[in-house]
N, C-alpha and C positions, 0 to 999 in steps of 0.2 A: 507425532513428531516425525519429520522426514528422516528416512534412513541415510546412511553414509553415501550410498551410490547416487541417491537423488541430489544430495548436497554437492557431490563431486561433479555431477552433470551440470548443475546450476553454475558452479564456479567455472567450469570449462566454458560454458556459454558466455559468462561475464568476461573472462579473459579473452575469448575470441572476439567478442564485440568491441572491447577496448582496443585490441590489436588492430581490428579492421578500421576503427575510427582513426587510429594513428597513421596507418598506411594511406587512408583516404586523404588525411590532412597533408601528408608529405607530397602526395601526387597532385593535389589541386592547389596548394598554396603557392603564391609567388615566391621566387627564389629568395628574396630578402626576408620572407616570413617563415621559412622552413626551420630556422633555428628555434622557433617557438615550440616545435614538437618535442624538444628535449624534456620538458617538464612532464608531459603525459607519460613518456617512456620511463622516466625516473619513478613516477607514482606506480606504474605497472610493475616495475622490477621490485620495488619495495613491498608491493602487495604479495608477490610471489614469495618473497623472503619471509614476510609475516605469516603466510599460510604454512610454509615449511616449519617454522618455529612452533606454530600452534599444534601441528600434528606429530612433531618429533620430541620437542623438549618440554612442552607444557605439562606439568605434573598435577596441578590442582585445577578444579573447575573454574575458580575465579581468574586464574591466569589464562586458561583457554578462552574464557568469555572476553577478556580484555583484548587478547590477540585476535580473536574473531572480529571484534568491533573495529580494531585498527586495520585489519586486512580489508574488510568491507569498505571502510572509509577511504582507503587508498585507491581501491578499485573504482569506486564512484567518483573520486576526485580526478582520476585519469580520464574517465569518460566525460566528465563535466568540462574539464579543461579542453579536451579535443573538440567537443561540441561548440563551446564558446568560440574557439579559433575558427572552426569551419563556418560558423554563422557570420562572425565579424570580418574575417579576412577574405573569405571566399564568396559567401552569398551576398554580403552587403559591401565589403571593401572594394570589390571590382566595379561597382556602379559609381564610385566617387573618385574624382581626380586626386583629392587630398586624403590622407589616411584619417580614420576616425580619431577624435580627440582621446587622449590617454585617460582622461577622467571618466569618460563613458565606458571605455574598456575595463577600467579598474572596478567601477561600480557593478557592471554586469557580471564580471568574474566573481566579485565578492558575494553577490546575491546567489550565484550558482553554488559557491562553496558553502554558503549558509544552508541552502536546501539540501546539499549533500550531507552536511553534518546532522541536520534534523532527521534525514532519512536513516542514517546510520544509527543514531540514538534510538529511533523508534524500532529499528530492526533488533537492537540489543535489548529491547523491552523497557526502555526508559522513555517516559512521556516528557518532551522538552518543556511543555507549559507548566508542568508540575514543579520543575526546577526553579522557575522564576516566581511562581505563586507561593512557594513555601517560605519565602523570605521577602517581606515588604522592604526591609532595610537594604537587601541586595539589589532589589529592583530600583529603589531610589538612587542608590549609589551609582548604578550603571547609567541611569538617565542623566544624572548630574555630570558624570565624567564624560559622557558623549555629547553634551550640549554644544560645546564649542566645535567639536569635530563635525557634528551634523550640520552646524551652521556653515562651516567652511565648505562642506560637501555640497549643500544646497546652493550656496553662492557660486561654487565652481560650475555646477550644472547650469545655473542662470547665465554665467559668462559664456559657456559653450553654446547655449541656445541663442542668445542675443548677439554673440560674437562682436563685442566692441573692439577687440584686438585679436590678432593671431600671433603665433610664434614668428619671430623676425621683425615684428612691428616695433617702432619707437614710440613710447608712451611716457606721459607724465602722470603719476598716480596720486598726486595730491597737489596742494597749492605751493609747495616748496619747489623753486626752480631747480634745486640740486637733485630732486628725485625724478630724474629723466633717464631712461635706459631702454635697452633692446630686450624684448621678451625672449627668454630662452626656453621656458617650459611652462605648461599649465597642467598641473596635476589635481588630484581630488582635494588636496588640502590647501595648497598655496601656489603662487605664481613666482617663478624665478626671473629676475630682471638684472641685466648686466649694464652698469653705468659707464660713462665715458672714462671714469677713473679705473676701469677694469675691476670694479668691485661688484660681487654678486649680492643682490638684495633679494631676500625671500619675503614676499608680502602675502599674508593670509588672504584667502579668497573673500572672507567675510569683510575684511577691511577694504578690499577693492570694490566690493558691491556697494559700500556706503560712500566711497570717495568719488569726486569728479575726476574723470579720466580724459586726458587729452591725447588723441592718437595723431601723431605727426606724419604717418605714412598711409592714411586713409582719408578720402577715397582713392587718392593717388599718392605716389612717393614725392610729389612736388609740394613744398611748404614755403610759406612766406617768412622772410626775415626782416627785422627792423633795426635801423640805426638812427641815432639822433645827433644831429650836427649843429652846434651853435655858431652863428656868424654875427659879427657886429651889425646893428640895425642900420648903419649908414650905407650899406650896400643894397642895391635893388634886388628883390627876390628872384626876378626872372634870370638875372645874371648868375646868381648862386645856384639856382635849380638846374639851369642848362649846363653849368660847369660840372656839377655832381653827376648828372646823367651821362655826360661824355666820359667821365672818369670810369663809370661802371661798364662801359662797352668792352666786351671780351675778357672781363675779370674772371678769374678761375672760380668755377662753381656757380657763377651767376647766370641764370637762364636769360636768353634773349626774348623768349616767349613763355609765359606772360612777361611783358616788358617792365623794367624797373620804373618806379614813379617817385616823385619828390613833392611833398606838400609843405606849406608853411604851417607849423604845428602850434607854436606858442611864442609869446614875447616875454622874455625873462631877463631881468638885470641888464637892460640895455642891449640885449641880443635878440636875434630871431632864431628860434629853434626849428630846424628843418627835419621832417620825418622822412627818412629814406627807406622805401619799401622795395624789396627785390625777392625773386623766387629762386629756390635751389632744389635740385633733385638729389643732393648729397647731404642728407640730414646727419649722417654719421660723422661727417667732418665739418659740421656747421661752424664750430669755433674758428677753424682755419679759413673758411669761406668769409665769415664776418671780418676776420682780421685782414684778409687780402683786400676786401672792399674798403675798409677804413684806410689802408695804405693808399689805395688808388685815389680816394677822396682827398687825403692830405696832400698828395703831390699835385693834384689838379687845382686845389684851392691855392696852394703856394705859387704855382705858375701864374694864376690869374690875379695874384696880389690880394687874395681874400683871406685874411687871418681868421683863425678860430676865435670865437668869442670868449671873453673873460668877464667875470662879474665886475660891474662898475665900482663896487666897493673896494676892489684891488687898486691901490694907488702905487704907481711906479715913479720915483723921482730920479732923474739923471741930470747931472750937471755937466753939460757938454759945451766946451768953449768953441769959438769960431775956428781956432787953429786945429782943434781935434776933429771937428766935422770936415774941415777942408782936407786934412791928412787922410781920413778914412775914405773920402770920395776919390782922392788921388790914387789910393791903393786899389780901389775897385776899378777905376778907369784903366790902370796899368794892367790888371788881369785881362780886361776885355781887349786892350790894345795888343797884348801878346797873342791872343786868339785871332784877331783880325790880320795879324802879320802873316798868317798861313794862307790867306786868300790872295792868290797871285794877281788877279786882274784888278784888285783894289790897290795894288802897290803903285800904280801910276798916279794916284791922288796926291796932292800936296800934303805935307805933314799937318798943316792946320786942319784940313778936312778929315784926315785920318783921326786926329784927336777928337774932332767933333763926333764922328761916328762912334768912336770908343766911348764917349760920354753918354751918347743917346741910345746905344744898343743895350740890350737886356739879356740876362742869363735866365734860362728856364730849366727846370728839373723835370725829368720823366722817370717813371718806374718801368721795370722790365715788362715787355709785352704791349706797351701803349703805342698807338699809332701817332707818329709825329706829323706826317703828311700822307694823304691818301691819293692813289692814282686817279687822275681825272679832275682833281680839285683845281680851282683857280685861286691861288693866294700868293701875293707877292712878297715872299719872305725868303731870306737866305739863312741857312743854319750852318754853324761851325761847331764841330764836336770839341768841347772843352774838356770833358771827362767822360769816360765810359765808351760804349760802342753801340752803333746802330746797324741794322740790316736793311738792305735795299732789295725789294722783291718786285717782280713783274707779275701782275695778276691777269689770268686769262680764264674767264668763267670762274669755276670753283678751284682751279689749279693756280698755284703760286710758285714761281721760279726765282730762286735766290740769285741776284746779280752781283752783289758786292757786300762787303762789311767795311764800315768806315770807323776808324778810331780817332784818337786825339789828334787834333790839328787838321783833319780832313773836313771837307765841307760839301754841301749839296743844296740844290735849289737856286743856282745862279741864273738859269734861264727864266724861271718864274719871277725872280726879283727884277731882272733887267727888261724882260719883254712881256711879262704877264701870261706866258704860255701855261697851259694846264700841266699838272704834274705828270711826268712820264712813268713814274713808279711809286710804289708805296714804301714808306720808310718807317720801321718800327724800332723801338728801343730794345736792345738785347738784354739789358739789365739797367739798374739805376744809372742814369747819365745826366750830364749838364750840357746844354747847348746854348751857344751865343746866337742871338737872333737879330737880324737887321731887316727892317721892313721898308716898303716902298717910300713912305713919307720921309723917313730919315735920309734915304739916298737922294731923293728928289732935291732936297735943299742943297746938298753937296753939288749935284750936277748943275743946278741953276747958278750956283756961285762959281763953278768951274766948268763951263760948257765943253772945253776941249777934252775933258776927262772922258766924256761919252765916246769920243772917237778912239781914244786909246783903249778903252775897255772893249769896244766892239772889235778892234783888231786882235786883241788877245783871245777873246772868245771865238772869233772866226778862225784863228790858227788852230785852236784846240778842236773845234768841230771838224775842220778839214782833216786834221791829223787822225781823228778817230774814224771818220768815214773812209779815208784812204787806207788806213791800217786794216779795216775790215775787208777792203778790196785788194790788199797786198800790193799797193802802189805807193810811190813817193808823192806827198802833197805838192801840187804845182802852185806857183805864185798867183796864177789866174784864179784858181779855186779859192785860195785864201782871200784874195781881194774881193771876189764876188760874195763870199759868205760875210765878210766884214762889212761890206756895203749894205747887204740886206739886214744885218743885225743892227747897224747904226740907224737905219730907217725905223726899225721896230722900236728901238730904245727911245728915239726922239718922239715917236708917236705915243708910246706908252707913258712917258713922263711929260708929254706936252711941252717939249723944249723948243719946238719950232726949228726952222732950217738954220744951219750954221752960216 
């Protein structure tokens, strides 16, 4: 039996070795991992305390034996913990960009603690195998109780090896569409997932190993979204598809590349169902992205006169008299006439022709952010703001300079309407707005019926252009410049509308 001096020397060597491992761990570990050295220090301090109790207060041999076992166990646990941290954080951790999965760390540490316990038992004169073999019932009970735990642990290891998802990924962990969330943590027993409802769901690893897993953020964070839009079958598919695609341009969260697509998906109840596919890199706010895309599609279809489809079995009966229909049309015409009254150069038209324009013009609705006209386009339409606000910007390369904001009663596009000139600026809806639109066809009929109106309109537009040009030069507009511009505009108007010489 070793004497007391030999035991003291061995204990001193053990404490010195444990302390050296702790100092090495603190010196070599990254700053973020140095806090892990607290546990080895705690084990070492407890070892010293247990040793002091053994030598001073232990009165019986059984008490001394127990305290000796505890003291050795704490010393070995301190060294084992330090070695695990040195290997995982220093030797291996520095070679990888991402930290090792927690489950691997936990299992490694658990194995080391088990080895430490077995070594301490053997040192105390206890054979660990004899404890288990003395009771078949105890062995069976332990095996049964650990069956599910071992299954989760093995499944967790398989997940870490195969890496179907990582922390931060968005996954769907079964066929229920409500079971979609962001992975918070993968440990040895379960995986924590946070859903959009801010509810934490803990899924056992064994369950995940058996379930089909959809990862929405791999191989990239870009994922495809789908909307289904029914439109009555009486409208041509190419018109519906082009209208929907234009509506998605610039929509919040909708990527331009890969580009959105629309396909004819099905014929149902007298309607055509269109499958709208677009991509987003913001899966965390997918509901908002989908809702914004639906808003854009609704406004675009409304402007194009394309109603959303309803089942043919829905029957709507309305008894509308001729007087009621006439009164409703007069009310709508009156609204458009009030908007047209704000266009000064159309004020020279006879009341008969003003009424005709009011009846034939149309109101269009736009949602915030939509482009009404784009710089450089050639489209002969005049727009009057009936409700809301639009922003006029000049685009130069990738830069855009705001020129003006137009509200109710103001108008734009008069030169495109009268001469067919390309748009000088881009106009976007600042928010939901309603615009009155007059196109070239409607105005041509008026000018053909009243040729002298073209001359009056060219004079008013010439005065405006001369005033703007001379204001920029800080001079008073001269009658000669006004006459010259009016004459040039009159020639362009007659040519554009094919009116012929006066």
